[in-house]
N, C-alpha and C positions, 0 to 999 in steps of 0.2 A: 502525492505524481501523479495518479489514481484517473487523476483530469484530464492530466499532462499528456500521460500517454494511452490512453485510448478515448479520450474525450471524442477527436479529430477524426476516428470511427465511423460515427453519425454520421459526419459528412463527408464521407468516400468521393464527392464527386470534386471536392472542392484541390486547387495546384496543392502536391509534396513542399513545395519551401514553403508553405503561408501555414501547413500544418506543424513544416518540425519548424520555425521563429516562434509561434503562439504557443508552441509544448514548449520551447526553450525559456519563454519569460512566464508562463506558466511557475514551471519549476526555478528559477531564479529567484521568485515568488517564494514557493516554499522554504528551498536551499537557506535562504535568510534566519528562518525561525526555525528551522530542522538540528541547520549546526551548534545555537548556542543550545537548543532542546539535548542536544548531545552530551556536549561542554559541562551542563547543569550536571546532568543526569550518570554523570560518570563518577558523579561523587557519590552517588546513592548504591551503582550499578555496576557490575562488572560490562565490560562489552558484547560480552556476548548474550549476558540478561537487554542490557539495549535494544542490540538485534531483533533478538524475541520479540520484545515488546513492539519494534516498529512492524515488523512481519505480522504481525495479529492483528495493529491497528486497521494497516493494509491491509489485508481479508477480509476485516469486516467494512471497510467504505468500503474495498473491492462491490463486498459480495450487494452491498446494498446500492452503489452507483451501475452494475449491472440488470439488475433488475429493476430499480427506475427508471435511467437517462436513458440506455442502450435497450430495456425491456428484453431482454434475455432469463428462460430463467434458471433456475440452478437444479440439475441434475439429481439424483441420491450420489450419483458414485462422488462427486463433488464435494455430498454435503462430509460424506465417507472422510474422504481425504483431508476433508478444513478437522475434521475429529480429529487423524491424526497428529496435526498440527497444535490441536490445544492437546493433544499427551503430550508435543512436546516442550509445550510452557510447562509441563510438570516435571520431567524431569530439568529443565536449564535451572525452574526456581528453587527445586526442593534442594534439601541443605541435608548433604548424604555423609 
């Protein structure tokens, strides 16, 4: 979803309708994988855990995408915010 949502920002001069159509095409392909993955994963994890896994994967992919594709740096406050999300993973997956 990262490429579908943010990839078009590198081509801001292209028509918006083209960005929307391309993004939907990419997103459709990703949904074809995500929906079965959630169905299979739901036998092992709760929905909150599945969402947490998805967000962590998305965040890691976004960081790499942002630096390598969009050529934007990661600032220290972004890193601190991401670390709080890592702490959230601990609380979601900890057996209390």
